[in-house]
C-alpha positions in Angstrom: 0.1 -0.1 0.0 1.5 3.3 -1.0 2.5 5.9 1.5 -0.2 8.6 1.7 1.2 12.2 1.7 -0.3 14.6 4.1 -3.0 16.8 2.7 -2.0 20.5 2.7 -4.8 23.0 2.7 -4.1 25.5 0.0 -5.3 29.1 0.6 -7.9 30.2 -1.7 -8.0 33.8 -2.9 -11.4 35.4 -2.1 -13.7 36.6 -5.0 -13.4 40.1 -3.8 -9.6 40.1 -4.0 -9.8 38.4 -7.3 -12.2 40.8 -8.7 -9.9 43.8 -7.6 -7.1 42.1 -9.5 -9.0 41.5 -12.6 -10.4 45.1 -12.8 -6.8 46.1 -13.3 -6.3 43.9 -16.4 -6.5 45.2 -20.0 -9.0 43.5 -22.2 -6.5 41.1 -23.9 -5.0 39.9 -20.6 -8.6 39.5 -19.1 -9.6 37.4 -22.2 -6.6 35.2 -22.0 -7.0 34.6 -18.2 -10.5 33.6 -18.8 -9.5 31.0 -21.2 -7.1 29.5 -18.7 -9.1 29.5 -15.5 -12.8 28.6 -15.4 -13.2 30.3 -12.1 -12.0 33.7 -13.6 -14.6 33.2 -16.5 -17.4 32.5 -14.2 -16.6 35.7 -12.1 -16.1 37.7 -15.3 -19.5 36.6 -16.6 -21.3 37.7 -13.5 -20.0 41.3 -13.4 -21.0 43.7 -16.2 -17.9 45.8 -16.1 -15.6 42.7 -16.5 -17.8 41.1 -19.1 -17.7 44.4 -21.0 -14.0 44.4 -20.9 -13.9 40.7 -22.1 -16.2 41.5 -25.0 -13.9 44.5 -26.0 -11.1 42.0 -26.6 -13.2 39.8 -28.7 -14.3 42.7 -30.8 -10.9 44.1 -31.2 -11.8 47.3 -29.4 -10.6 49.5 -26.5 -12.7 51.3 -23.8 -13.4 55.0 -24.9 -12.7 58.1 -22.8 -16.3 58.8 -22.0 -17.0 58.9 -18.3 -18.7 55.9 -16.7 -21.0 58.4 -14.9 -22.4 59.1 -18.3 -22.7 55.6 -19.7 -22.6 52.7 -17.2 -20.8 49.4 -18.0 -24.2 47.9 -18.5 -25.0 50.3 -21.3 -21.7 50.0 -22.9 -21.9 46.3 -22.9 -25.4 46.4 -24.5 -24.2 48.7 -27.3 -20.9 46.8 -27.9 -22.8 43.5 -28.2 -25.0 45.1 -30.9 -22.1 46.1 -32.8 -20.5 42.6 -32.5 -23.7 41.0 -33.6 -24.7 43.3 -36.4 -21.4 44.2 -38.1 -20.2 40.8 -39.1 -23.7 39.9 -40.6 -24.2 43.4 -42.2 -27.5 44.0 -40.3 -27.6 47.8 -40.1 -30.3 49.3 -37.9 -30.9 52.7 -39.5 -30.9 54.2 -43.1 -30.5 58.0 -43.8 -31.0 58.8 -47.5 -29.7 62.1 -48.9 -29.1 63.7 -52.3 -26.3 65.9 -53.7 -25.9 67.4 -57.1 -24.9 64.8 -59.7 -21.7 66.8 -60.6 -20.5 66.8 -57.0 -17.5 64.6 -55.9 -18.4 62.9 -52.6 -15.8 61.5 -50.2 -15.9 60.3 -46.6 -13.2 61.3 -44.3 -12.9 61.6 -40.5 -16.6 60.8 -39.8 -18.0 63.3 -42.3 -19.3 63.1 -45.9 -17.7 66.0 -47.9 -18.8 67.1 -51.3 -18.2 70.3 -53.4 -20.4 72.1 -55.9 -20.4 75.4 -57.5 -18.2 77.7 -55.3 -19.3 75.8 -52.1 -18.2 72.9 -50.0 -20.6 70.9 -47.9 -19.5 68.9 -44.7 -22.1 66.5 -43.3 -21.5 64.7 -40.1 -22.1 60.9 -40.0 -24.2 59.5 -37.1 -22.5 57.4 -34.4 -24.2 55.8 -31.4 -20.7 55.4 -29.8 -20.1 59.0 -29.6 -23.6 60.3 -28.9 -24.5 61.4 -32.4 -27.7 59.9 -33.3 -28.9 60.7 -36.8 -31.2 63.4 -35.8 -28.4 65.3 -34.1 -25.8 65.4 -36.8 -24.5 68.8 -38.1 -24.3 70.1 -41.6 -21.8 72.7 -42.5 -21.6 74.8 -45.8 -19.0 77.2 -46.9 -18.5 79.5 -49.8 -15.2 79.2 -51.7 -13.5 81.6 -54.1 -14.9 82.0 -57.6 -13.5 79.6 -60.1 -11.9 77.5 -57.2 -12.5 73.8 -57.6 -12.3 71.7 -54.4 -10.5 68.5 -55.5 -10.3 66.6 -52.1 -11.0 67.1 -48.4 -9.2 65.3 -45.6 -10.5 65.5 -42.0 -9.4 64.2 -38.6 -11.1 65.0 -35.3 -9.7 68.4 -35.2 -8.3 69.5 -38.7 -9.3 70.0 -42.3 -7.3 70.4 -45.4 -8.6 71.0 -48.9 -7.1 71.8 -52.2 -7.9 72.8 -55.9 -6.3 71.8 -59.1 -3.7 74.4 -58.8 -2.4 72.5 -55.6 -3.0 75.2 -53.2 -3.8 73.8 -49.9 -6.1 75.5 -47.4 -5.4 74.5 -43.8 -8.6 75.5 -42.0 -10.5 75.0 -38.8 -13.4 72.9 -39.7 -16.0 74.8 -37.7 -15.2 78.3 -38.9 -13.4 77.6 -42.2 -10.8 80.2 -41.2 -7.1 79.6 -40.7 -6.4 76.8 -38.2 -5.1 78.4 -35.1 -2.1 76.0 -34.9 -1.0 76.5 -38.6 1.6 79.1 -39.5 -0.3 80.0 -42.7 -3.7 79.5 -44.2 -2.4 78.5 -47.6 0.4 76.1 -48.8 1.1 76.2 -52.5 3.0 73.2 -54.1 4.6 73.3 -57.5 4.7 69.7 -58.7 6.7 70.4 -61.9 4.6 67.7 -63.6 3.6 67.9 -67.3 1.4 64.8 -67.1 -2.4 65.0 -66.6 -3.6 64.6 -63.1 -6.3 61.9 -62.9 -7.1 61.9 -59.2 -6.1 63.8 -56.1 -6.7 62.4 -52.5 -5.5 63.7 -49.0 -5.1 61.9 -45.6 -4.5 63.6 -42.4 -3.2 62.0 -39.2 -2.4 64.4 -36.3 0.3 67.0 -37.4 1.0 65.1 -40.8 -0.9 64.9 -44.0 -0.2 63.2 -47.3 -1.5 64.6 -50.6 -1.4 62.0 -53.4 -1.6 62.7 -57.1 -2.5 60.0 -59.6 -1.1 60.5 -63.2 -1.8 59.0 -66.5 0.1 55.8 -67.0 -0.1 54.7 -63.5 2.6 57.0 -62.1 1.9 58.9 -58.8 3.4 61.7 -56.7 2.9 62.1 -53.0 3.6 65.2 -50.9 4.2 64.6 -47.2 3.5 67.8 -45.1 3.7 68.9 -41.6 0.8 71.2 -41.7 1.8 73.4 -38.6 5.3 74.2 -39.9 4.7 73.6 -43.6 7.8 71.5 -43.8 7.5 69.1 -46.8 9.0 66.3 -48.9 7.9 64.3 -51.9 7.9 60.6 -52.9 7.7 59.5 -56.5 6.6 55.9 -55.6 3.5 53.8 -56.2 1.8 54.6 -53.0 2.2 55.7 -49.4 0.6 55.0 -46.1 0.5 57.1 -43.1 1.1 54.8 -40.1 1.4 57.6 -37.4 2.9 61.0 -36.8 6.3 59.4 -36.8 6.2 56.7 -39.5 5.1 56.2 -43.1 5.1 53.1 -45.3 6.2 53.5 -49.0 5.5 50.9 -51.7 8.2 51.0 -54.4 9.6 48.9 -57.1 13.2 47.7 -57.6 15.0 45.4 -60.2 14.9 42.4 -57.9 11.6 42.6 -56.2 9.0 45.2 -55.0 9.5 46.5 -51.5 7.8 48.3 -48.6 10.1 50.8 -47.0 9.5 52.1 -43.6 10.4 55.7 -43.0 10.8 57.8 -39.8 9.2 61.1 -40.6 9.5 62.7 -37.1 11.5 65.5 -39.0 9.7 65.8 -42.3 12.7 67.8 -43.7 15.0 64.9 -43.2 13.1 61.5 -43.5 15.1 58.4 -42.8 14.5 54.8 -44.1 14.8 52.5 -41.2 13.6 49.2 -42.6 12.6 47.6 -45.9 10.3 44.5 -46.4 10.4 42.5 -49.5 7.2 41.7 -51.4 6.5 38.6 -53.6 9.0 38.7 -56.5 6.0 37.8 -58.9 4.6 41.3 -58.1 7.6 42.9 -59.8 5.4 44.3 -62.8 2.4 45.0 -60.7 0.9 48.4 -59.6 1.0 48.6 -55.8 -1.4 50.6 -53.5 -2.5 50.6 -50.0 -5.9 50.3 -48.6 -7.0 53.2 -46.3 -8.0 52.2 -42.7 -10.4 54.7 -41.3 -10.2 53.7 -37.7 -8.0 55.7 -35.1 -4.3 55.3 -35.5 -3.8 56.2 -31.8 -5.7 57.2 -28.5 -5.1 60.8 -29.2 -7.2 60.8 -32.3 -10.3 59.3 -30.5 -13.4 61.5 -29.9 -13.6 62.4 -26.1 -17.2 61.2 -26.4 -16.5 57.7 -27.7 -17.8 54.8 -25.6 -15.5 52.4 -27.2 -13.2 52.4 -30.4 -11.3 50.1 -32.6 -8.0 49.0 -31.1 -5.2 50.8 -32.9 -2.9 47.8 -32.4 -5.3 45.5 -34.1 -5.6 47.7 -37.3 -5.5 45.6 -40.6 -3.3 47.0 -43.5 -4.0 45.9 -47.2 -1.6 46.0 -50.0 -3.1 45.4 -53.4 -1.1 44.4 -56.5 -2.7 44.7 -60.0 -1.0 44.2 -63.4 0.3 47.5 -64.7 -2.2 49.3 -66.7 -5.1 47.7 -65.1 -7.8 49.7 -63.3 -7.6 50.3 -59.6 -11.2 50.2 -59.3 -12.6 47.1 -61.0 -10.0 44.5 -60.0 -8.2 42.9 -63.0 -6.7 39.6 -61.5 -5.5 41.6 -58.3 -3.9 40.1 -55.2 -4.8 41.6 -51.8 -2.2 41.1 -49.0 -3.4 41.4 -45.5 -1.2 41.9 -42.5 -1.5 43.4 -38.9 -0.4 47.1 -39.2 1.6 46.9 -36.0 3.8 44.3 -37.7 5.8 47.3 -39.3 8.0 48.7 -36.6 11.6 50.1 -36.6 14.6 48.0 -35.7 15.2 47.3 -32.0 17.9 45.7 -29.8 15.8 42.5 -30.1 15.5 42.6 -33.7 18.1 44.8 -35.3 17.5 43.7 -38.9 16.9 46.4 -41.5 16.0 44.2 -44.4 13.2 41.6 -43.9 12.9 39.1 -46.9 9.5 37.9 -47.9 10.3 34.3 -47.2 10.3 35.4 -43.5 7.4 37.9 -43.1 5.0 36.1 -45.4 4.5 33.8 -42.3 2.7 36.7 -40.8 0.6 37.6 -43.9 -2.5 36.4 -45.8 -3.0 36.8 -49.6 -6.4 36.7 -51.3 -6.6 36.3 -55.2 -9.4 38.4 -56.9 -10.6 36.9 -60.2 -10.6 39.2 -63.2 -13.9 38.0 -64.3 -15.7 39.4 -61.2 -16.7 43.1 -60.8 -15.1 43.7 -57.3 -14.7 47.2 -55.9 -11.9 48.7 -53.9 -11.5 47.3 -50.4 -12.6 49.7 -47.5 -11.0 48.9 -44.1 -12.1 50.0 -40.7 -10.2 48.5 -37.7 -10.3 44.7 -38.3 -13.1 44.7 -40.9 -12.7 44.8 -44.6 -15.6 45.7 -46.7 -15.9 45.5 -50.6 -18.6 45.3 -53.1 -19.5 42.8 -55.9 -21.7 43.6 -58.8 -23.4 41.4 -61.2 -26.3 41.7 -63.8 -29.7 41.9 -62.1 -32.2 39.1 -62.6 -34.7 41.7 -63.2 -34.6 43.7 -66.4 -35.8 46.9 -64.7 -32.6 47.3 -62.7 -29.3 47.1 -64.5 -26.9 45.5 -61.8 -27.4 44.3 -58.2 -24.8 44.9 -55.6 -23.6 42.5 -52.9 -21.7 43.7 -49.8 -18.9 41.4 -48.7 -17.1 41.7 -45.3 -14.1 40.0 -44.0 -13.8 40.3 -40.3 -10.4 39.8 -38.5 -11.5 40.2 -35.0 -8.4 39.1 -33.0 -10.0 36.6 -30.7 -12.6 35.1 -33.0 -12.8 31.2 -32.9 -10.7 29.9 -36.0 -13.6 27.3 -36.5 -16.3 29.9 -36.6 -16.5 29.9 -40.5 -15.2 28.3 -43.5 -12.1 29.4 -45.2 -12.5 30.4 -48.8 -10.3 28.8 -51.4 -9.6 32.2 -52.8 -6.9 32.5 -50.1 -3.6 31.6 -51.8 -1.5 32.3 -48.6 -2.4 32.0 -44.9 0.7 32.6 -42.9 1.2 30.0 -40.1 2.3 32.9 -37.6 -0.4 35.4 -38.7 -2.7 36.5 -35.9 -5.4 37.3 -38.6 -8.2 34.7 -38.9 -10.7 35.7 -41.7 -14.3 35.4 -41.2 -16.2 36.0 -44.4 -19.9 36.8 -45.1 -22.0 38.8 -47.5 -25.4 40.4 -48.0 -27.3 41.4 -51.0 -28.1 45.2 -50.8 -31.9 45.5 -50.9 -33.4 47.3 -53.8 -35.2 49.5 -51.4 -31.9 50.6 -50.0 -30.6 51.7 -53.3 -33.9 52.6 -54.9 -32.9 50.1 -57.7 -30.0 52.3 -58.7 -26.4 51.0 -59.2 -23.9 51.6 -56.4 -21.1 53.8 -57.7 -18.9 53.7 -54.6 -19.0 52.6 -51.0 -17.2 53.8 -47.9 -17.0 52.4 -44.4 -16.5 53.9 -40.9 -16.7 52.5 -37.6 -20.4 53.2 -37.3 -21.7 53.4 -40.9 -21.5 52.0 -44.5 -22.0 54.9 -47.1 -23.4 53.9 -50.4 -23.1 56.5 -53.3 -25.3 55.7 -56.1 -25.2 56.5 -59.8 -26.7 60.0 -60.7 -30.5 60.0 -61.4 -32.4 63.0 -62.7 -29.8 65.5 -61.8 -29.1 64.3 -58.3 -26.7 61.7 -56.8 -28.4 59.6 -54.1 -26.5 58.8 -50.9 -27.6 56.4 -48.3 -26.0 56.0 -44.9 -26.4 52.7 -43.2 -25.8 53.0 -39.5 -25.0 50.4 -37.0 -26.1 50.5 -33.3 -28.7 53.4 -33.9 -32.0 53.2 -32.2 -35.1 53.7 -34.4 -37.3 56.7 -33.3 
């Protein structure tokens, strides 16, 4: 008979002490702890504040700066669960239809719809249940511009606006007053491109104190102006595309004789940018046109609205690099490849990883590639946080409406169960070390939502999908599809 060891009574941490410890955990740490300890999971499920933090991790979100005295953990949890349920299945809860002149160019930036007409610019605020802007309480601003001045693009972050006309004169204005921004040294910045080619498209992106103005030229060439809008220091890139990661770093897509690359530049000093790292892309993309998808979620906590209940976790942002055959359209895909990677993967060298050159054979393990058939009418991918939205159009079964539109979503929520959905065979690469697990679904856009018109373009924000329809009887219809809104 084996010798029996004396039983030692193990002390048990009380629930009160354990709760006090768990309240200090960040969402990701709380989630991982719940997956290991059943007792912790049971406690978390019984307390609204902890369960809300658990669901933040699953949704790839962070708790917002809005005071708990204004919105309780219970109310936050209810709204977050609504977003988590409705976004992946594309079940919006409110539609707001608007009309703009058919000649206007409409864009979505910084939570606003911006469009310009004859000597005026209109800025319409998008609704957001997360930040206390229900559809009935959004604002509409209209400003007059100088005669013969054409607004080519508008870029908005939570505090700043930048617009320009074809002569590349940038106006750095306060959004609410349309006068010079108080932190800018000058209202106007004039940029001489020295280009003789025809400019086919102009776009602008603002992030904090930095902005990028991109000019698309005939033949696929591009020119990008990086500007520190407070001091007006600037530098140019003659590369395929650039992506503003933060106030301090920019990612540049460029070609070389051996293989295309992504270069990581330190832009702390705009007058003296420094390339700190380069990442090889697949060699088969050597003859492809490269571009970035724009993620509209916050890049840092400083760019979050002070009224936000929660927001997309900046560390979970998804980056897309699209590769299409040279000469192909960037709109309707012509045999494109979409590369997906966590944006936080791109970081400067450190004492733990001093390499300045990262071969594709290494970092492909952290990436995913999806092939887009040239025979399908696929729109540009729109990214918000961990979600990727794109449209697919095909001839309608009814002869009364030309084409029908299908909305597709790929959700890369960081802690989604890998077995929660099938993996499409369109994925030619799924890196073994990639934290991204794709969950795909789609929904046909109801004819009542589009009024049987063809969708011309689509945008996505954390709270909305914006459908821009083809012109009809002198106007261009827009429908804002809002998630989390309460019908009144």
